N, C-alpha and C positions, 0 to 999 in steps of 0.2 A: 412816640410816630416820627417829630422831625428830628431826631436825633439819629433816625435810621437814613440809609439814602434815597429810598423814595420821598420821604419825609422830607428830605433837603428838597428834592426837586420839585416837593407839592408848595413848599413856601416860597420858594425862587418864583414859582411860577403865577403863585397867587399875586406877589407883589407888581409883575410886569402888567396882569390883566388888570390892576388896580388903574392903571394909566392908560392902558389900550381900550381901540375901540370894539364896541361889539362890530362881532365877524370876524375880527384880525384872527390871522392863521398864525397858532402855536408852530413852534420849531419841531423839526421831523423826528420821531424816535431815536434814525440815528446821530443827529447832528444833539439832540439832547444827552443823548447815552456816550457822546465824545467829550461835551463838555462838561459832566458829572462823572465823570470815569465810573459809570456803574453799565450794567446790562440791558440788553431790550427787556427784558422781563421785570427788575426794577422800575422802568421808566413807563412800562405797561400799568403798573400796579400804581403809580402817579397818578399818569393820567385815568385810570378808573375811581382813583381816590375823588379829584377834580367830576371828574362824571356822576358821580352820585351824590354829590352837594351842588349838583345843578349848574356849576360855572363852566363847563366845554361841552360840545356837541362834538361825537365823531362823526365824517361822513365817507363809509368806506371806500378806498379808492381816491381819496383827493387829502385827506387830513384831518387835523383838528383844530376847532374853530372855538374861537370866545362866545360865550351862548348870550343872543341879546337877552335883556331882562324886560321883562313884560311891563306895562304900567298897571299897578292893582286899580281895579274899578269894578262897580258892584257886577252881579250878572242881570242881566237881561232876558229874563223869560215870559216878557208881556205877551210877544208875539201868540203861544201857548192858548191863551184866554180863546182868543177866535175861533185856533185849528181846534180845539176841544170844544165848544160849546156848554152851554148847559151840561151838568151833571146827568145821569137818566138813573143813578141812584144816589139818593142823598143821605142815608141811610151811614149810619158810621161804619168803616172794614174792619174796625180791631178797636171790638169791645173792651170794656174792661178786664171779662173772665179768658182773653189771649195776652193780657199786656204780661212782662216780664215782670218780676219784680226782684228787690233785692234781697242777698242770702241773708241780711239783717232784720228783717221785717216776717211777721207773723200775716201769713200769705192765707187769705181765707177764698178769694175770688177766681182761682181756678179751675178753669173746668174737664183736667186730669189727674189722675192719682199721683201722688209724689212717687219717686224712684223705689223705694223701699218700698213696695207697694205692688210692686212688677215681678213678673217672673224671669229677673235678670239672666239666669239660669241656661234656664231653658230658651232665652232668644238665644245667647252666644253660641249656646251650643249647635243650635238652628242655623246660623249664619255659618260658624265655620263647616259646617256639611253642606249647606246647599254653595257656599263658595268652590267646593269640590265637585261639585255636580254637574250636570249639563244646563243648567237654571241658568249660569252667567253667561252664556250664546245661546241660547235657541230664543226661537222668537216664541210668547206662548201664544195659544189661539184667542181670537179677541173677547169671546164671550169667559173664558179664565180655564185656568190647568183643570182638566177632568177629574181630578182625585180633588180639588178643592171647591169644585161646586159639588159632587159627589158627598162630600163633610156638609156645608150649607144646608143643602138637601134632605140628608138623613138627621141633623138636628133639628129641622122644624117638624120630619117624622109625616106628613104628607104630599111632599114634592117628590120629585125627580130632578137627577142631575143635568136635564137639560132645561127645565126652568130655571137656572140661576144664570146672575151674569154677574161678575165680579168687577168692583169699580175700586180704584186709588182714595179708599175712604167715602165714609158717607156724605161728607160735604157733597164732593163730585157726583155721587148718587141724587142727592134731592135737586140739584142744578138738572140734570140727567131727566129725571121724573118728572119734575116740572115742566120741562120743557117738552118732553113726549107726553105725556096724560093731559096735561092743563095745556098750553102754548098763551103766548104775549097776547097781552088784552083781556083775559080771559078772568073769570073769578076759580078762588082757592078758598074754600074753609080753613080755616086754623084752630085750634084751640086759642085759648086767651086767659093767661099766659102761653106761653109756647118755644120752643126752643128758637135765640137768637140767631143762628147759623140757618134756620129752614124761613126766617122771614128776610135775610139776608140775600140767599139762593133765590126767593120767589120775584124780588125786586130787579137784581140781575138779569133775570130771563126775563122781564115784563110780565109776569103774571103779579095781579090784584088779589091780595088777602081780604078775605072776611071775616073777619074776628067773630068767632061763639064762644062765649063766656064758658070758663071752667071752672068747678067747685072740688072740696076736697074728695068727693066722688067720681070726678070725671063731669064731663059736658051734659049739661040737660038736654035726652034727647028729643023733647019737645020743641026745644031751641034750637037744635040742629036740622029738625025737619023742617021748620019753619024756613031755616036761612038757605036749606036748599032749593023749596018752592020759591023765595024771592029772588033767588039769584040766578037759578036755572046751573049752580055749580054742578061739575061733575066730577069732583076729586074734594075729599078732606085728609087733611095732613093732622097725624096724631099719632100721641107717643103712649100708650094705652097701659106701658110698666112701669114706673117709677121716674114720671116724666121729668122733662128738665124746663123748667126750676120746681115746679111744686112736688116731686116724688110721687104725686097722685099714682094708684093702679088700681086700674079697673078692677069693680067686681065681672063675674060672669052673664051673669044676667047682664048688665049694661055692654059686654059685648056684643051678647046675641042682638041684643037694641039697635046699638049704632050696624052692624052689621046687615039687620033686617033694612032699616034705614036706606044703607047704602043698594041694599037688590031694589025696594022701590023705588028709587029714583035715577036706577041705570048709574050709578056713580060710582068711583073708588075709591075704597079708603087706605090709604097710603101710611102703612104703620111701621112707624120707625124706631124700631127695636136697639137701641142703642146700647141701654144696660142690660141687657138679656144674662151675661155674667155676673152681676153687680145684683142680687140678691140677698135679701138678708133673714126675713124671718120669711117671706113668702115666694116660693119656686114663682116664676114667671109662665103664664101660657100664652105664648101668640094669639091675636086673634084671628090670623094666617090657618093657623093650625083648623080652624072650625069651616074654614070656605073651601066650597067646591067647585065654584063657579068663577074664579078668578077675579071676585069682586077686589079680592086685599093682595095690594102690593107689598112685599115684607122687604125691609130694610133691615140689614144687622152688623152692624160693624165688631171690629177687633181692636180697634187702636189702643180703644181704653183699657181693656186686662193684656194683651201681647205684650205693647209696645207704640210711644207715638210715633216711633221711627218705622213702623210697618203698617201704614195706613192703606187697610184692605179693607174690603165691607162688599157682601153680598146680596145681591137686590132677587129675590124670587117672586116672578110674575108668571102667568100665561096667556096662551093663547097670542094674537094682534100685540097685545100691551106687551109682551115678552118683545116681541119682535123690532116695534118702536123701540123700545126702551133702546137694544141692542144696536140697531141702527145711528140713533143719536150718539154712542157711547163709540161707536167704531169713527163717529166722524169728528169726533172731540178730542180723545186719547189713544186711538188705534187700538190699545190692549195695557193691559195693565203688565209693569214689572216681572218676570218669568222670577225673579230671584226673592222679590217680597212674598210674592205669592208660595212659594216654595218653603221659606220660614217662618208664614203663617201658617201653614197648611204641617208642618213637622212640629211647630209649638202643639198645636189643638189639638195630633195624633199622639202625642207623648204620655206614657199612662201617668206621668210625675203632672200633668196638667190637672187632673181632676182633684188632684190632692194639695194641689196651688190655688184651686177655687175655694177649696173647703177654707185654709187657712185665711185667704182673702175674705171671704164672710163673718169669719170672726172678728178678724181686725178691723174689719170696716164697721160691726156693729158697736165694738168698742169706743171707736172715735166718733160715730155718729150720740150716741150716748152719751159722752162725755162733754162733748159741744152742745147738745139739747139741754144738760142739765146746767149746763155755765149759763147759756143763754138764758133761759127760764129766770135762774136764782138774778141773774147782775143787771138784764137790763129790763129796765120797768116799761111796765105798758106792751108787751112784746107776746105774740101770739105761734104757733108754731103747731105743725102735723108732725111727729115724727115717723119717715117713711119708713115701708120693707122694703127697701132696695135703692139703689142710685148709688149719688154722692155726695148728695146737698141738702142742705134745712134752705125752705123757703120763709123767712121769717117778714110778719105782717109788723110794721111799727104805727105806731101812733100816727093817725092823721095830719097831726100838727106839725108833725118831724119834717124840718129841712133837708130834706135828701141829699143833695150836692154841698152842700156845708156837714153835714154828720159824714159822710166820703172822705171830704179832704182834710177836718177833724182827725178821723180813724189814721187816715195815713201818714197824716203830721205828727200823729203818738207811735208809728209802726205798726201798723194792721190794717191791710190790705181787703177792702170788701167790694162784691159787685154791687151796685143801686140794680134792684129790682124791675127799672123802665126799661132797659134793653129788650126784656124778656115781651111786651109786649105788643103785638102790630099795631094798636089803635093806642089811645090815650090812658096810662095808667087807672086802675081801677084803686088804688090805695100806695101806702108806702112801706117797698118790701125791700128787703136783703136776700141776695140770694150767697149761703156760705157754704163752703165745699170743707166738708168734713175728713176728704183724703189727703190732705196736703201735709208738709214737712212738720214736724214737732208738735204733734196733738198734746205735748206736757204744758205749752204755750194757749189752749184756748179755755181757760178759764180767765188767763188777764187780757186775753182777745174781747171777751164778753164785758170785763170789768171796765175795759178802753172803750167798745162799741153805748156801754150803758152811761157812762160819762158823758159820751158824745152826744145822746140821745137826751139828757137832761141840759145839756147846752153851758 
């Protein structure tokens, strides 16, 4: 660079600036051009180089000046402590399940399927078609694109399009449902353990969570009824199909019992059907399909099976509850991107969508069984129930396990796992790991299990 004209100008000006005072004015472009026998373009190139190095600053219509050097000092953000006050939500905003992981580790912590399990070709084609449609410029209705509303309603089978409100992902839906149906300061019954995102959403909107213990078959109806009576709660958040993290699927009998309890107490069942398309051995039947009186508010997300970039979910509610939910979302998000709605609708209405779901079921079954077998073989004292669907194994470890140390040891050896404590709305009832069998590189599952087992032994 120093051999060309602009390079020579840069070198001379740097030498001059070494002795010049901050704020000193550089010679004009005309002077520099005459002095170096160069054209104005060459001079401007030299000045841009000095500017990109932070040595000079240009003032249009005035000239170019030596930049003042700022004295390095530590940033002082202490004033923000008083301005912000105490945090309203002390729960972590980024749990282990959402942490990015390096490519060279065995990642068992994520809450999403890996890229190879997604319908990438369908999604890319859908974006191409949507980009040529009016969706790129039109403002969609607040409740959602009518065709997508109709699809969500038809999938449930007992709803009409007017019952549907479309949300930008299930997390936004949960926040809206908790605000609209429960309200700040009031109790919300939740399964324990339950989805960490529901715990965070409740805390952020000021809702008080009340844990209801759940076992291998789901929540105990008697304990659920007692919790309603003791707290006066008017809503119960649950995942009847392939619960995250446990993988539990309610029986038909339990679904009827829980719905009866909600009816007796004049309460809502907020049904999170996050894994509707992730069944492996048993197809899911939403509790909402049994409800005729508006007790069940049904939330279904497409993010896990379409694409993490297509954050679209549908809420099905009836009566005044639906109007209150719609009013809440209008005040928060106004509407969901019409482009994303068009893409989601395109993907799920393609003939290849059903083929993709059948293939996904087979791949999830193979991965689930491989990881479950490896855990049983290599992790001493581990106990797990193989789920009929979903993405995760819920593994109980010996009660003597030092869970934080185990997580650190696994990560040091190249395996990232999610500690189960984050899925409990109150104190954990044991030592658990949630292991995702839909991550990349399933061939490494046996090695990952051996590393976890070695960490358990200590």
